[in-house]
Every structure is written in C-alpha cells, then in structure tokens.
C-alpha positions, 0 to 999 in steps of 0.5 A, spaced: 218 223 728 223 217 728 229 220 729 227 224 735 224 218 738 230 214 737 234 220 741 229 220 747 229 213 747 236 213 748 234 219 754 229 214 757 235 208 757 239 212 762 242 216 756 244 210 753 250 209 757 250 202 758 255 199 752 250 195 749 245 201 749 251 206 746 252 201 740 245 200 739 244 208 739 249 209 734 248 204 729 240 206 729 242 213 728 247 212 723 242 207 719 237 213 720 242 218 717 243 214 711 236 213 709 235 220 710 240 222 705 237 218 700 231 222 700 232 228 695 228 233 699 233 232 705 239 233 700 236 239 698 235 242 705 243 240 706 244 244 700 242 250 703 247 250 709 254 252 709 260 247 708 262 244 715 269 242 712 272 244 718 268 240 723 269 234 718 276 235 718 276 235 725 272 229 726 276 225 721 282 227 725 279 225 732 277 218 729 285 217 726 287 219 733 283 213 736 285 208 730 292 210 731 291 208 739 290 201 736 296 200 733 303 197 736 307 203 737 313 201 741 315 208 744 308 210 746 306 203 749 309 200 756 307 199 763 304 194 767 304 188 763 299 184 768 293 188 767 294 191 759 297 188 753 303 192 750 301 190 743 297 197 742 297 204 745 290 203 748 290 199 754 283 196 752 282 195 745 274 194 746 273 200 750 277 204 744 273 201 739 266 202 743 268 210 743 269 210 736 262 207 735 259 212 740 261 218 736 256 215 730 250 218 734 252 225 735 255 225 728 248 223 726 244 228 730 248 234 728 246 232 721 239 231 722 239 238 726 242 241 720 237 238 715 231 240 720 233 247 721 234 249 713 228 246 711 222 251 712 216 246 712 219 242 718 223 247 722 217 248 727 214 241 726 221 239 729 221 244 735 214 242 737 215 235 737 222 236 741 217 240 746 212 234 746 217 229 747 221 233 753 215 234 756 214 227 757 221 226 760 219 232 765 213 228 767 216 222 768 222 225 772 216 228 776 213 222 777 219 218 780 221 224 784 214 224 787 214 217 789 221 217 792 224 213 786 230 214 782 233 211 776 239 209 779 240 206 786 245 211 789 242 217 793 244 222 797 245 220 804 242 225 810 238 229 805 232 229 800 232 225 794 234 230 788 231 229 781 235 225 777 229 224 771 231 218 767 239 218 768 243 216 773 246 222 775 242 229 777 247 233 774 246 230 767 239 231 768 240 238 770 244 240 764 239 237 759 234 241 762 238 247 762 239 246 754 231 245 754 230 252 758 234 256 753 231 253 747 224 255 750 226 262 752 229 263 745 222 260 742 218 265 746 222 271 745 223 269 737 215 269 736 214 276 735 210 277 729 214 273 725 208 269 721 204 274 717 205 280 722 201 276 727 203 273 734 201 266 736 199 266 743 199 259 743 206 258 741 208 263 747 204 259 752 207 253 750 214 255 750 213 259 757 209 252 760 215 248 758 220 253 760 217 253 767 217 246 768 224 245 766 226 251 771 223 247 776 226 241 774 233 244 775 231 247 782 230 240 784 236 237 781 240 241 787 245 242 781 248 249 783 252 249 777 245 249 773 242 254 777 248 259 775 248 257 768 240 258 767 241 265 770 247 266 765 242 264 759 237 269 762 241 275 762 245 273 756 239 273 752 236 279 755 243 283 753 242 281 746 235 282 745 235 289 749 242 292 746 239 299 749 239 297 756 246 293 757 247 297 764 240 296 767 240 288 765 247 287 768 246 291 774 240 286 775 244 280 773 249 282 778 244 283 784 240 276 782 247 273 783 248 276 789 241 274 792 242 267 790 249 266 793 246 269 800 240 264 799 245 259 799 249 261 805 242 262 809 239 256 807 238 253 814 235 260 817 230 260 811 228 253 812 231 251 805 233 244 804 239 246 800 247 245 802 250 251 804 255 254 799 262 252 801 267 254 795 273 252 799 270 245 799 268 245 792 274 247 789 278 242 794 273 236 791 274 238 784 282 238 785 282 231 788 278 229 782 282 233 777 289 230 780 288 223 777 287 226 770 293 230 770 297 224 772 295 220 767 296 226 762 303 227 764 305 219 764 303 218 757 302 225 754 303 224 746 297 219 745 294 218 752 292 211 754 286 210 749 279 213 748 274 211 753 279 207 757 280 212 763 276 208 768 280 202 766 287 206 766 286 208 773 285 201 776 292 200 778 292 206 782 286 205 786 285 202 792 279 198 790 278 197 783 270 198 781 267 193 776 265 197 770 258 196 769 258 202 764 263 206 760 262 212 765 265 209 772 270 214 774 272 221 770 276 226 772 270 231 772 273 235 767 272 234 759 279 237 757 283 232 762 279 226 760 281 228 753 288 229 754 288 223 759 285 218 754 288 221 747 294 225 749 296 232 746 295 230 739 288 228 741 286 235 744 288 238 738 284 234 734 278 235 738 279 242 738 279 242 731 272 238 731 269 243 736 272 249 732 269 247 726 262 245 729 262 252 732 263 255 726 258 252 723 253 253 728 254 261 728 252 261 721 245 262 724 246 268 727 247 272 721 242 277 718 239 272 713 237 267 719 230 265 719 230 267 727 237 270 730 234 270 737 232 263 737 239 261 734 242 265 740 238 261 745 241 255 742 248 257 742 247 259 749 244 252 751 250 249 748 255 253 751 252 252 758 253 244 756 260 246 755 261 250 761 258 244 765 263 239 762 269 243 765 266 241 772 262 234 770 262 229 765 255 231 761 258 230 754 261 223 756 253 221 756 251 219 749 244 222 749 247 228 752 252 229 746 247 227 741 242 232 744 247 238 744 250 236 737 242 236 734 242 243 737 248 246 734 246 243 727 239 246 727 242 253 729 247 252 723 241 250 719 237 256 720 242 261 717 242 258 710 248 259 705 250 265 703 248 267 696 253 269 691 252 276 688 251 276 681 256 281 677 253 287 674 256 292 669 256 299 672 252 304 668 258 309 667 262 303 664 256 301 659 255 308 657 262 309 656 263 303 652 257 305 648 259 312 647 266 309 644 262 304 639 258 310 637 265 314 635 268 308 632 262 308 627 262 315 626 270 315 624 268 309 620 
C-alpha cells in the first residue's frame, strides 16, 4: 500500500516532473526498497524470479556513462565557454546528477513489481490496489475536465479543452491510460476459471468498468497515437488469445483502422471536434522536432552533452531561451534522439543493454509455468505501447510514467517464476544392466 501510494502520489504531482519532486520520489522509493529487502518474505519472493543480470549490467553501464560525463575529458569537452563550463563533459553538472538520481524510482518499482508478481499471496491484492488508485486518478481527471480546469496553464487554442488529468501534457496522461487499459483487458481475459474452477464475475465486472473508463479518457485526450496504440493492443491480445482465428481478427482489425482514419478525415461533416488527420503536416512537425536532437548528436557523438541537459544544450541555438521550470522543457520528441544527444553513441549502447535485459526478464512471464500468461501478454503490450509512443513523444522522460512502466515489466517477469532444475535420474535400462553385471560378478566369485 505504501509503495503504490508513493507511485500514485508522484502521478498526482504532475508525474514528479519538477526537480524537487523528482528527487523526493527517487529518495522515498529507494528507501522503501531497502526496507522491503530486509523482510525475509520479500527475499523469498525474489528468490523465485530469474536473475536479471543483463538488466543489472545495463543499469551499471548507464550510470557509468553518466558518471563519466562529470569528468574533465579534454577531447570530449569544448564549445561556447560563456554558457557552460569546460571542466566536464556535461554542460550542466546539476542536471546530470539529477538524471542519475531520477533513475532510482524506476529501479525501485521494477524490483517491487518483481516481488509482488512472484508472491502468490499479494499478487492479486496489488492488482486490486492498482485498480482502485487508478480509478481515483480517472475520477480526478473527469472532475478537472468537466469543470474546464487543467493541471497546467497551457491549453489548446481554437478547440475544446483536452483531458490532461494530473499531468502537464495530454499525451502523457493518454499513455498512462493506454497501459491501464491493456492491464484491465488482460485481467478480464485471464479470469477464466482460474480459482478452483470457478469464474469470479466481480473481477470481470471491475476490469471491464476500469477498462471502459480508461478508454473514455484516452478518447478525451485527443491523442491519436494513443487511439492507434489502444486499437493495436485489442487486436494484438485477440490474435494471441484466439490463435485459430488469425485471419478473421486481422481483417476486422484492418477494417476498424480504416474506419478510424475515415472518421478523422470526415470529422467536420460528422460534427466531431476532432482535428482532421494530416500526415504530411504531422511528419513535417515531427521532423522539425527531431532536427535539434540530430544536430546535437552529430556535434558530440561520443558521450553527448550530458544526461538531462537537452534543454540546456539547446539554449545557444534558440532565439528565445526558456527558463527551465522542470527537467522537461524541450525534448526532441524522440527517446532515441534524446539518448544519443545527451549520452552519445556510447550511452545508446548502454541504454540498449539495459532495455534488452529488462525485456529478457519480462518475457519470463510468457512461459508455460507462468501463473497467468494472458495477463503477462497484456502487460507486455501496454509496456510496448509506451515504448512506441516514446518514438514520437517523451512519456519515458516523466519519472512517474517510467516508474509505472518499470513496475508493469517487473510484475510480468515475476509471474513466470524461476525454472526448476530437473533432477537427474538413472535410466531403468542402465540400472538393470548394472544390477545384472553385479550378479554375474557374484556368480563368478
């Protein structure tokens, strides 16, 4: 309860985006993890999961890259001496230290997810607590939306107020709801005579209600990327759950996607307050956002400009520099470019090892011995949606979203447990031959 309370407290604090909230969220999460690991029951739960060695190696590599940016490396420093010191690789030591600290919350909740997923007694209790707290966030978002208020002072001009929930950006709230939507669908499908051969109607009703509420929130955010990702989750789960109906499911999915695109382009005729889809304008806008990240990457490709310093590094190249009120002021709207511009190609390799290790741990939940492979599939689909969204936005730069994402993947890996070692047994033929040889030896003696 305390762990999930801290996570949702960070969500209510605009995702713990403000520097003080980021540091407090990481510190509290890390302290809770230390206290949790003292308990023998939690130690026993962790002993049931596979060793996340590649994730640990990746985490160490990422931190080593960030630490190297604090050092004075002559051939990797340089630039305009008037706006950043040349004593270190990073252009702002404080921002890089803050980026190192902010990873503590995601690491802590990844371990919490593994503990709760591997513990049979707390596995479902955690899901229900997650549902209750998520429902409170949804109600808060509806209250703000119905009253015309917003957690931020920035609203779209010339259109209706979009639903942002407790965040400063509608797309951030949308991707949180997409992950919640995926978990609820998986819970509904997985609840199929799993408890002593009986179906629990109240579990399915609760999952459907929460999934429907999350779907409405996704629509009201007006995030078209979130709409497409939600549709992909539905049909991805259908393809896996119904392996004998791949053709029909694929045809229906393509038809639904076409209807969605037609609805966008005919929104004015239908009286819907949805901006028509303009792919050319959308790609042009994204390419304009990606260009600064690409320029920064090509300027310093080895170790980048410093973790967490993209907005700071962009100051000399912007006409009107913005005063940083948070860690996320301006981003290249692409996590890959954000990583390469801040930590260089070496950092990209380190982050790649970390992500690969997390995925290898999470797919453990898909194994036959998993307590709920369907639920594991839904968790992976929700986490994959967040990764896909990060290619055109910055959801993983928000500490609370990153922690929620890590929690889902840790929980998914915990569902699979650890592979049992098979005991070696002697073959019956071998034992018979051996006993026969001994008997012949006795006779000859």
